[in-house]
C-alpha positions in Angstrom: 77.8 41.7 31.6 75.7 44.4 33.4 75.1 48.1 32.6 73.5 50.7 34.7 71.7 53.0 32.3 71.1 56.4 33.7 68.1 58.4 32.2 66.1 61.4 33.3 64.4 63.2 30.5 62.4 62.9 27.4 65.3 62.4 24.8 67.1 60.0 26.9 63.9 57.9 27.3 63.7 57.9 23.4 67.5 56.9 23.0 67.3 54.3 25.6 64.4 52.3 23.9 66.2 50.8 20.9 69.3 50.3 22.8 67.6 48.4 25.6 66.4 46.0 22.8 69.9 45.6 21.4 71.4 45.0 24.9 69.0 42.3 25.6 69.7 40.7 22.3 73.5 40.8 23.1 73.0 39.1 26.4 73.7 42.2 28.5 71.8 42.8 31.8 70.4 46.4 32.0 69.5 48.2 35.1 67.7 51.4 34.4 67.9 54.4 36.9 65.5 57.2 36.4 66.7 60.4 38.2 63.3 62.2 37.8 64.8 65.2 36.1 61.7 65.1 34.1 58.9 63.9 36.3 55.7 65.1 34.7 53.9 62.1 33.3 53.6 63.5 29.7 57.3 64.1 29.8 58.4 60.8 31.7 56.2 57.9 32.4 54.5 57.9 28.9 57.7 57.1 27.3 58.2 53.8 29.4 54.6 52.9 28.6 54.8 53.7 24.8 58.4 52.5 24.0 58.6 49.4 26.3 61.6 50.6 28.0 62.4 48.5 31.0 60.8 49.7 34.1 63.4 51.5 36.2 64.9 49.4 39.1 65.7 53.0 40.6 63.3 55.9 40.7 64.9 58.7 42.5 62.0 61.0 41.9 64.1 64.0 42.7 62.0 66.3 40.6 65.2 68.7 40.0 67.7 69.4 37.4 70.4 69.9 40.2 73.3 67.8 39.3 74.8 67.5 42.7 71.3 66.4 44.2 71.4 63.6 41.7 75.0 62.6 42.1 75.0 60.9 45.6 72.0 58.7 45.1 73.4 57.4 41.7 76.7 56.7 43.4 74.8 54.5 46.0 73.2 52.6 43.1 76.4 52.1 41.4 78.0 50.6 44.7 75.2 48.4 45.2 74.8 47.1 41.7 78.5 47.0 40.6 77.9 47.1 37.0 80.5 46.7 34.4 79.4 49.9 32.7 77.6 53.1 33.5 75.7 54.2 30.5 74.8 57.9 30.0 73.0 59.7 27.2 73.3 62.9 25.7 74.3 66.5 27.4 71.7 67.0 30.4 72.6 67.3 34.1 71.5 63.7 34.6 74.3 62.9 32.1 76.8 64.8 34.0 75.4 63.4 37.4 75.8 59.7 36.1 79.2 60.3 34.8 80.4 61.8 37.9 78.8 59.2 40.3 80.4 56.2 38.4 83.6 56.2 40.5 85.7 53.5 39.4 83.1 52.0 37.0 83.8 53.0 33.3 81.4 55.2 31.7 80.2 54.8 28.3 78.8 58.0 26.7 76.0 57.9 23.9 76.1 60.8 21.7 79.7 61.7 22.5 81.8 64.5 20.7 79.1 66.9 19.9 80.1 70.6 20.2 78.0 73.9 19.7 81.2 75.9 21.0 78.9 78.0 23.1 80.1 77.6 26.8 77.0 79.8 28.0 74.9 76.7 27.4 74.9 74.2 30.3 74.6 71.3 27.7 78.0 72.3 26.3 79.7 72.2 29.6 78.2 68.9 30.4 79.2 67.5 26.9 82.8 68.4 27.6 82.9 67.2 31.2 81.3 63.9 30.4 83.5 63.2 27.5 86.6 63.8 29.5 85.3 61.3 32.1 84.2 58.7 29.7 86.2 55.2 28.9 83.9 54.6 25.7 83.0 57.6 23.4 80.2 56.5 21.2 79.9 59.2 18.4 77.2 59.8 15.9 79.5 60.9 13.0 83.0 61.7 11.9 82.8 65.3 12.7 82.4 64.3 16.5 85.1 61.7 16.4 87.5 64.3 14.9 86.5 66.8 17.5 87.3 64.3 20.3 90.7 63.4 18.9 91.6 67.1 18.4 90.7 67.5 22.3 92.9 64.6 23.2 90.4 62.7 25.1 91.6 59.4 26.7 88.6 57.2 26.2 88.1 54.8 23.1 86.1 56.4 20.4 83.6 54.3 18.5 81.7 55.6 15.4 78.2 54.1 15.8 75.7 56.5 14.5 72.8 58.0 16.2 70.3 55.9 18.4 67.6 58.4 17.7 67.8 57.5 14.0 67.2 53.9 15.2 64.1 55.0 17.2 62.9 57.1 14.1 63.4 54.0 11.9 61.4 51.6 14.3 58.5 53.9 15.5 57.7 55.9 12.6 55.6 53.3 10.7 53.7 52.8 14.1 53.2 56.5 14.6 51.8 57.0 11.2 49.0 54.7 11.9 47.9 57.2 14.6 45.4 59.8 13.8 46.7 63.4 13.8 44.0 65.8 14.9 46.0 68.8 13.8 44.7 69.3 10.2 45.8 71.7 7.6 49.2 73.4 7.2 50.9 74.1 10.5 54.4 74.8 11.9 55.2 72.4 14.8 56.7 74.3 17.6 58.8 73.2 20.6 60.6 75.7 22.9 62.1 74.7 26.2 65.8 75.6 26.4 66.9 77.6 29.4 68.0 80.5 27.3 64.7 80.7 25.3 62.7 80.6 28.4 64.0 83.6 30.1 61.1 85.8 30.3 62.3 88.7 27.9 63.5 86.2 25.2 60.3 84.0 25.4 58.3 87.4 25.0 60.1 88.2 21.8 59.6 84.7 20.5 55.8 85.1 21.2 55.8 88.5 19.4 57.5 86.9 16.6 54.7 84.2 16.2 52.3 87.2 15.9 54.4 88.8 13.0 54.0 85.5 11.0 50.9 84.6 9.0 51.6 81.0 9.8 49.5 78.7 12.1 51.6 77.4 15.0 50.8 74.2 16.9 52.8 74.4 20.1 53.0 71.4 22.6 54.1 73.5 25.7 56.8 72.1 27.8 56.1 72.3 31.6 59.2 74.8 32.0 57.9 77.0 29.3 54.3 76.9 30.6 55.5 78.0 34.0 57.4 81.1 32.4 54.4 82.0 30.2 51.9 81.9 33.3 54.3 83.4 35.9 55.2 86.5 33.6 51.7 87.0 32.0 53.2 86.2 28.4 50.4 85.9 26.0 50.4 83.6 22.9 48.9 85.2 20.0 45.8 83.9 18.3 47.7 82.0 15.6 49.2 79.8 18.1 47.5 76.7 19.4 48.9 75.7 22.6 48.4 71.9 23.5 49.7 69.7 26.2 53.0 67.8 25.6 52.7 64.8 23.3 54.0 61.2 23.8 56.7 60.2 21.5 54.5 58.3 19.0 52.0 61.2 18.8 55.0 63.6 18.5 56.5 61.5 15.5 53.2 61.8 13.7 52.8 65.4 14.6 56.1 66.3 13.2 55.9 64.2 10.1 52.8 66.0 9.0 54.0 69.5 9.7 55.0 72.0 6.8 57.9 73.0 9.1 59.6 72.6 12.5 60.2 75.5 14.7 62.4 74.4 17.7 65.3 74.8 20.0 65.6 71.2 20.6 68.6 69.2 19.4 66.6 66.1 19.0 63.9 67.7 16.8 66.5 69.2 14.6 67.5 65.6 13.7 64.0 64.2 13.6 62.9 67.0 11.2 65.9 65.9 9.0 65.1 62.3 9.1 61.4 63.1 8.2 62.5 65.5 5.4 60.7 68.4 7.2 62.6 71.8 7.0 63.6 73.2 10.3 64.1 76.5 11.9 66.0 76.4 15.1 65.8 79.4 17.5 69.4 79.3 18.7 72.5 81.2 17.7 74.3 77.8 17.2 73.6 74.0 17.3 75.7 70.8 17.9 73.9 69.3 14.8 76.0 71.5 12.3 75.5 69.1 9.4 71.8 69.7 9.3 72.6 73.3 8.7 75.3 72.6 6.1 72.8 70.5 4.2 70.5 73.5 4.0 67.7 71.8 5.9 68.1 73.7 9.2 68.3 77.5 9.6 69.5 79.1 12.8 67.7 82.3 13.7 67.1 84.9 16.3 63.5 85.8 17.2 63.4 88.9 15.0 64.2 86.7 11.8 61.8 83.9 12.5 59.0 84.9 10.1 61.4 85.3 7.3 63.3 82.1 8.2 59.9 80.2 8.0 58.9 81.8 4.6 62.3 80.7 3.1 62.6 77.2 4.7 62.8 74.3 2.5 63.9 70.8 2.7 66.8 70.2 0.0 66.6 67.8 -2.8 69.3 65.3 -2.7 69.9 65.6 1.1 72.6 63.4 2.3 72.0 60.6 5.0 73.2 62.1 8.3 74.1 60.3 11.7 74.1 56.7 10.6 71.8 54.3 9.2 69.4 53.6 12.0 71.4 50.6 13.4 73.6 52.4 16.2 72.1 50.4 19.0 73.5 47.0 17.9 77.1 48.7 17.4 76.8 50.1 20.8 76.1 46.9 22.3 79.0 45.3 20.7 81.3 48.0 21.7 80.6 47.4 25.3 82.4 44.1 25.0 86.3 44.6 25.5 
C-alpha cells in the first residue's frame, strides 16, 4: 500500500511525525509532499530535522497559502504516484488543496469532524469541505464522530484519537532534557490567526499585554511579525519577543510556562496535556472539551488580563483526545 501525505505547515509536520513511524511499522509506503505553505526554516525545515519526518519527495516551495495555486501541482503528483490514499491533516489551505487534488484517489482526513461553527474562519470552511470529500474520516473524539453523523457525511468514520497526543507522549521526555532559557514565571504567547493579525485587533491585543502585570514571552510568527512591522504596532516592555521555536524547544517552553495565551488550536491541546492553563484569544474553538473541562478560557482582548489572573488548571481533569496511540489506529484503518 502507498499513501501520499500532503503537508505544508507547522501543525501538520508535528502530526505527521508519529504517523510516519506507524505507517512504516505497518508496511505502508509513504510519499511526502510539502506544499510550502510555511517556508520559513523555523516554521518548516526544522520540523523535518527534529522529528525525523521522511524528507519530502515533492517540495513545491510555493510560498503561498493560496489553495488554487497548490491544487494543480498536487494533482500532478497524485497522477504520477498513483497512491492508494491521499492523506491530509487538519484544516489549512494545504488540507483543502490535497483533498481537491485527489481526484479518484480516496482521501483520508486526520482530525476530521471538528467544528467551531464560525464560518468567518477559513479553517472552518476547510474542515467542512474536506470532510465532505473524504472517504475515511479519522476523528479525535466522540463529539467529532457525532457531528459527522449528524451532517450525513458519506465517508467511513473511525475514532482514533489525536496524533498530536502521540507526538506529545513521544517527544516531551526529549524536550524536557533541553535547557529552557526563559527563567522565572512567564506566560507563553502565540498569536498568528488571520483574524488576530488584522492590524486593529493586533493593536488591541498588544494594548492588553500592557494592561497586565504579567511577563509574556512571545515567539513571533512570521505573519504576525510582518503586521507588527508594517503597521508600526509596538509590543510593550513586559513582552519579550523571540524568534519562532522548533517543536522540541516549544514543548519545553510550554511545559515551563505558568499559562499559555494563544489562538492556535494545537497549543490549546498541548497546554491541556501538559496541565498548563490556557487562555485562547478567540470567540470560539473547535476544541470545546478543553473549555468544558475548565482548562481553557475563550476571551476577547479586553478581557485578557482578568482571564490570565483567573486561569487555573482543574484538579481531576479528564483524559481528552485519546491515549497517545492514534497513529497505530490510523495505519490500521487504511487497510480495507
